[in-house]
Residue, then its C-alpha position, 0 to 999 in steps of 0.5 A: m492499864t492500857n493508854a494511861t499517860a505519864v507526866e515527864g519529870p522527877r515524880a510522874a503520876v499515872p491515873a489508874e484506869g479500868g472503870d468499874h473493875a478499878r473501883r471495886f479494888g480501890a477508889a482513886r489509884h495513881l502511879i507515881h514515878c520516883p527516879v532513884s536520882w535527879d538526874h536519871c528522869l528516864s529520858g529513854p528506857s531504863l537499864g536498872e531499878e526503879h521506884f514507884v508508889i501506888t496510892d489509892r484509897l481503899p472502899d468504905v466499908a459499907a462499899a466494900l469489894f464484896d459487898d460485906p459491910g461488916a467485914h473485920f479486914h480490909d481486903t488484900l486483894a486491893v493490893t495484888e490487883s493493883v500491882r497486877d494492874v500497873g505492872e505490865f505499863v511499868g514495862h511498857r512505859y519505863f523500860g522499853v518492853p514493845e506494848e505487843r508484848p503482854g505481861l503475865f504474873f508467875r508469882f506472888d508473895l505477900r506478908l501482913t506484918e501488922l495485922s490491926a492495920w487492916r481491921t476496918g474501921p466504922q469510918g472507912g476509906s482508908r489511904l493505901s500506899t505501895r512502895l514498888r521497887a522494879l528490877p528488869a529480869h533477864v534483859v536481852n538486847g537492852v529488853p528486859r523479858g520480865l520484871d522483878f518487884e518487891m513491895e512495901v504497904s502501908i494503910d494511913g501511913a502504917p507499915c502493914a505488908a511487905g511482899s515480891a512479884g514476878l512479871v514475864f513478858l512474852m512475845p506475841g505469837v509465844y503467847g497465842s501459841h501458848l494459850a491455844r495450847a493451853r486451852r486444846a489440852a484443858r478441853d482434851a482432858a475434860a472431854g476424855a475424863e468425863g465418865a472416868a476421872g472420877p469424883q476428883e475432876a468429873p463429879d456427877h451431882p451440881l455443884v453447891p456453893a460453900d455458906a459465905a459465912s464459912v469463907g469470910r463473906e456475907n453475900p452469897a454471890d461472892v462465894v467461889v468454891g463449893h462445899p468442902e469434900p474430906l479427902s485422906c490425910g486431913r487433906w480437904s477439896t473444894r470445887v470452883l465455880t467458873d460460871g456465874v460468878g459475880p462482876v469482880f471476877t469476870a473473865e478475861d477472854g474466856r480465861l479465870t482472872g487472877a483475882h478470881v484464882l487468889e480468892s479461890l485459894r483463900q476461901t478453900a484455906l479458909l474452909a479447910v482451916g475452919r474445919s480442921h481446927g475451928l477457926t472463924a472465918s469471918r475473924s480470920a486472913l491469909a497472914a502470909s501467902r506465897v503463890h505460883f501461877r502454874g498455867h491458865a484456866e478456863a471458864g466452864l471446865p472442871t476445877r478443884c482447889t485442894a488444901v492440906p492444913g498444918r498443925l495449930e499454933r500460936d503466933a507472936q501475939g497469942r492468936p491461933s495460926v494455922p499453916v496451909t498448902l494449896t494446889l489449884t488444878q483444872c483437868r488435873k493440870p496445875v493452875a496454882e501452887a501456893r502455901a499460906l498462913v492462916v491467923q485468926d484475929f481476937 
């Protein structure tokens, strides 16, 4: 959302930017500012909560995010990426956060409240709306160090999801030194682990991508994890592809993108419940997911995702559902942790 422009007034629309990246996740994204009061139209930085609406149009099924014309569900990455896309802009434009302070999401929680609304239809192109409530966090000298978001999602006007997210703004020097330390630590760990870490971190066999159908995709190019490997106590482990991935996951400055991490968690969860309980990946979705980002991940370094599926149960509609705990690590350093609920549709 860099270099975006806004129209002052009670409702300010901001066209989303990002070229091909934005088009993969949505076709016509706009951010609309909805002031809490008509008397407060942001002549200066906000000191309290602000409300926004992100409007978008999901891609046609035939040109979906991952080129899956037969996909059973719309992809929830359209929501997470739109919020990630506008979150930093909201802090800079509406809360007075200096432009040189980058914003990083450290948590993301999304719950599908109406699974049927996420089913794809032959016409495609459904309207996606996300209502955002932004609240400043850790305000110092009138400038927030972070933002907390609450969201409500609708498809074609039908409420279908809710969630929250946390964003932190870092001083440029702090961000640069933090990233440099993380990169050095990861590379040092990779060098030290080679030949000594065992199969968890330095495997001696090539990474073989999982079958596309087993992770709910049609195109093998959209697979970002390897075949699952059984561990003790009902756990499963996958190796994450960090090089040569599709354009959706183009790395930023050598780092894995948030979309890459989220999709790795999703695919690993589907693999684990498929192997443990026989759920069909193509008709399954993460009906709930709570993700905490713990650090950066670099392209080209050994990366793992471990899943611990729970008991097979039934939701209120009688659909099979399985809770899953997930941990994504790189060179034994935590990158993301998540708790998810996988539900298979009828």
